[in-house]
C-alpha positions as CSV (number, residue, x, y, z in Angstrom):
1,X,117.1,10.0,-87.8
2,X,117.5,13.5,-86.2
3,X,114.6,15.7,-84.9
4,X,114.4,17.7,-88.0
5,X,114.1,14.6,-90.2
6,X,111.4,13.2,-87.9
7,X,109.3,16.3,-88.1
8,X,109.6,16.4,-91.9
9,X,108.7,12.7,-92.0
10,X,105.5,13.3,-90.0
11,X,104.5,16.3,-92.0
12,X,105.0,14.4,-95.2
13,X,102.7,11.6,-94.0
14,X,100.1,14.1,-92.9
15,X,100.3,15.6,-96.4
16,X,99.5,12.1,-97.8
17,X,96.4,11.9,-95.6
18,X,97.9,9.3,-93.3
19,X,96.9,9.8,-89.6
20,X,99.4,10.1,-86.9
21,X,96.9,9.1,-84.2
22,X,97.1,5.8,-82.4
23,X,93.8,4.0,-82.9
24,X,92.0,2.1,-80.2
25,X,91.6,-0.8,-82.5
26,X,93.9,-2.0,-85.3
27,X,93.0,-1.0,-88.8
28,X,90.7,-3.4,-90.6
29,X,91.1,-3.0,-94.4
30,X,87.9,-4.9,-94.8
31,X,85.9,-2.5,-92.7
32,X,87.3,1.0,-93.0
33,X,84.2,2.6,-91.4
34,X,84.6,0.7,-88.2
35,X,85.5,3.7,-86.1
36,X,82.7,5.8,-87.6
37,X,80.1,3.1,-86.8
38,X,81.3,2.9,-83.3
39,X,80.7,6.6,-82.8
40,X,77.2,6.6,-84.4
41,X,74.3,6.9,-82.0
42,X,72.1,3.9,-82.1
43,X,68.7,5.2,-83.1
44,X,65.6,3.3,-81.8
45,X,63.4,1.9,-84.4
46,X,59.9,3.4,-84.7
47,X,57.7,1.2,-82.7
48,X,54.4,0.2,-84.3
49,X,51.7,0.7,-81.8
50,X,49.6,-2.3,-81.0
51,X,45.8,-2.2,-81.1
52,X,45.9,-2.4,-77.3
53,X,48.0,0.7,-77.1
54,X,45.8,2.6,-79.5
55,X,42.7,1.6,-77.6
56,X,44.3,2.8,-74.4
57,X,45.1,6.1,-76.1
58,X,41.5,6.3,-77.2
59,X,40.3,5.6,-73.7
60,X,42.4,8.5,-72.4
61,X,40.8,10.8,-75.1
62,X,37.4,9.7,-73.9
63,X,38.3,10.4,-70.2
64,X,39.3,13.9,-71.2
65,X,36.0,14.5,-73.1
66,X,33.8,17.4,-71.9
67,X,30.6,15.5,-71.3
68,X,28.1,16.3,-68.6
69,X,27.5,12.6,-67.9
70,X,30.9,12.2,-66.4
71,X,29.8,14.3,-63.4
72,X,27.0,11.8,-62.4
73,X,28.4,8.5,-63.6
74,X,30.5,6.2,-61.4
75,X,32.7,4.7,-64.2
76,X,33.6,5.1,-67.8
77,X,32.3,2.1,-69.6
78,X,34.6,1.4,-72.5
79,X,34.4,-2.1,-74.0
80,X,34.5,-5.8,-73.5
81,X,35.2,-8.9,-75.6
82,X,37.9,-9.6,-78.1
83,X,39.4,-6.5,-79.7
84,X,40.9,-8.6,-82.5
85,X,37.4,-9.8,-83.6
86,X,35.9,-9.0,-87.0
87,X,32.5,-8.4,-85.4
88,X,31.7,-5.3,-83.3
89,X,28.5,-5.0,-81.3
90,X,27.4,-1.4,-80.3
91,X,24.6,-0.5,-78.0
92,X,23.2,2.8,-76.7
93,X,24.6,3.6,-73.3
94,X,25.5,1.9,-70.0
95,X,22.9,1.1,-67.4
96,X,23.2,0.8,-63.6
97,X,25.1,-2.5,-63.6
98,X,27.4,-1.4,-66.4
99,X,28.1,1.9,-64.5
100,X,29.0,-0.1,-61.4
101,X,31.3,-2.7,-63.1
102,X,32.7,-0.5,-65.9
103,X,31.8,-3.0,-68.6
104,X,29.0,-2.9,-71.3
105,X,26.0,-5.2,-71.2
106,X,26.5,-7.0,-67.9
107,X,23.0,-6.4,-66.4
108,X,19.9,-8.4,-67.2
109,X,19.7,-6.9,-70.7
110,X,23.3,-7.9,-71.3
111,X,22.7,-11.4,-70.1
112,X,19.8,-11.7,-72.6
113,X,21.9,-10.2,-75.4
114,X,24.7,-12.8,-74.7
115,X,22.1,-15.6,-74.8
116,X,20.6,-14.2,-78.0
117,X,24.0,-14.0,-79.7
118,X,25.0,-17.3,-78.3
119,X,22.3,-19.0,-80.4
120,X,24.4,-18.2,-83.4
121,X,27.7,-19.1,-81.8
122,X,28.8,-15.6,-80.9
123,X,30.3,-14.8,-77.5
124,X,32.7,-12.4,-76.0
125,X,35.6,-14.4,-77.1
126,X,34.7,-13.8,-80.8
127,X,33.0,-10.4,-80.8
128,X,33.9,-7.0,-79.4
129,X,31.3,-4.9,-77.6
130,X,30.8,-1.2,-76.6
131,X,28.2,1.6,-76.6
132,X,28.0,4.8,-78.5
133,X,27.8,6.7,-75.2
134,X,30.4,6.0,-72.6
135,X,28.7,7.0,-69.4
136,X,25.4,6.1,-67.8
137,X,22.7,8.8,-68.2
138,X,21.0,9.5,-64.8
139,X,18.1,7.1,-64.1
140,X,19.0,5.0,-67.2
141,X,17.3,7.6,-69.4
142,X,17.9,7.8,-73.1
143,X,21.0,9.9,-73.9
144,X,20.0,13.2,-75.5
145,X,21.3,14.6,-78.8
146,X,24.0,16.7,-77.1
147,X,25.4,13.7,-75.2
148,X,25.3,11.5,-78.3
149,X,27.0,14.2,-80.5
150,X,29.8,14.6,-77.9
151,X,30.6,10.9,-77.9
152,X,29.9,10.0,-81.5
153,X,33.3,11.2,-83.0
154,X,35.2,9.0,-80.6
155,X,32.8,6.2,-81.1
156,X,33.6,6.5,-84.8
157,X,37.3,6.5,-84.0
158,X,36.6,3.4,-81.9
159,X,35.1,1.7,-85.0
160,X,38.0,2.9,-87.1
161,X,40.5,1.3,-84.8
162,X,38.7,-2.1,-84.6
163,X,37.9,-2.1,-88.4
164,X,35.3,-4.9,-88.0
165,X,33.8,-6.7,-91.0
166,X,30.3,-6.6,-89.4
167,X,28.6,-4.1,-87.1
168,X,25.6,-5.3,-85.0
169,X,23.7,-2.3,-83.8
170,X,21.6,-2.9,-80.7
171,X,18.6,-0.7,-80.3
172,X,17.2,2.3,-82.0
173,X,19.6,5.0,-80.7
174,X,22.7,3.1,-81.8
175,X,21.2,2.2,-85.2
176,X,19.9,5.7,-86.0
177,X,23.1,7.4,-84.9
178,X,25.5,5.3,-86.8
179,X,23.4,4.8,-89.9
180,X,22.5,8.5,-90.0
181,X,18.8,7.6,-90.2
182,X,15.6,9.0,-88.8
183,X,13.9,5.7,-89.0
184,X,13.2,3.8,-85.8
185,X,14.4,0.3,-85.0
186,X,11.2,-1.4,-86.3
187,X,12.0,-0.1,-89.8
188,X,15.8,-0.5,-89.5
189,X,15.9,-4.1,-88.3
190,X,15.7,-6.9,-90.9
191,X,17.3,-4.7,-93.6
192,X,20.8,-4.6,-95.2
193,X,22.7,-1.6,-94.1
194,X,26.3,-0.2,-94.4
195,X,28.1,1.9,-91.9
196,X,30.1,4.5,-94.0
197,X,32.8,6.7,-92.6
198,X,34.8,8.6,-95.3
199,X,37.4,9.8,-92.7
200,X,38.5,6.3,-92.0
201,X,37.6,5.0,-95.5
202,X,35.2,2.5,-94.1
203,X,32.2,0.8,-95.6
204,X,31.1,-1.9,-93.2
205,X,28.0,-4.2,-93.4
206,X,25.7,-3.4,-90.5
207,X,22.6,-5.0,-89.0
208,X,20.2,-3.5,-86.5
209,X,18.4,-5.6,-83.9
210,X,16.0,-4.9,-81.0
211,X,17.6,-3.9,-77.7
212,X,17.2,-6.7,-75.2
213,X,15.6,-4.2,-72.7
214,X,12.9,-3.6,-75.3
215,X,12.3,-7.3,-75.6
216,X,11.7,-7.6,-71.9
217,X,8.8,-5.1,-72.4
218,X,7.7,-6.5,-75.7
219,X,8.3,-10.3,-75.7
220,X,6.2,-10.7,-78.8
221,X,9.1,-9.2,-80.8
222,X,11.4,-12.1,-79.9
223,X,10.2,-14.0,-83.0
224,X,11.4,-11.2,-85.3
225,X,14.6,-11.0,-83.3
226,X,15.2,-14.7,-83.9
227,X,14.7,-14.1,-87.7
228,X,17.2,-11.2,-87.5
229,X,19.8,-13.5,-85.8
230,X,19.4,-16.2,-88.4
231,X,20.0,-13.6,-91.1
232,X,23.1,-12.4,-89.3
233,X,24.3,-16.0,-88.9
234,X,23.8,-16.6,-92.7
235,X,25.7,-13.4,-93.5
236,X,28.6,-14.3,-91.3
237,X,28.9,-17.8,-92.9
238,X,28.4,-16.6,-96.4
239,X,31.0,-13.8,-96.2
240,X,33.3,-15.8,-93.9
241,X,33.4,-13.0,-91.4
242,X,34.6,-15.0,-88.5
């Protein structure tokens, strides 16, 4: 075959759509897209964020919050317990021990709370605990309305991430803030409540109990607290919350 015939031969094959390139791999009639697949960029799958990751992101949001309490507190007090639990316990604000250790309810009041909840088989392995305010107010004073309003949106986001089946609200400030009520703890305790958040599409059964620090000052109220705990225990068993 002379040069002219070779050139005509190649042009004829090109006209038929047959490549004149030498392939890295032999043709595979059963997988004609092999070369295309090899050239495709492997795209990473969208990773579903774990609850731990989302809580860490929330913690970062809280650290960036413009709250005056940050200037006088030692530590951000975020949470403790089991974040996969169906029960979430929320108190008011950290105290001196909590500020020092960076964990909620670790002082004397916290020890009493653990003892109280322990009577109905609740512990930090099967509940999750936090506060509605993330830093200690100076002198352990009650957080003011401005401080509560600063933290409350992220507290609600916190609840939205955990999605508990039961909220236990410890003390008047936590109960009033999350139940949007003007009533004090004496009226709120012992009653059926629901925490409602339309943004997160949540309607969660909630119960309010006396703060353990209040019980230190008013031990006579321990009897009513025991009644509240028994009612919570009955609810947990009836609704199979744990």
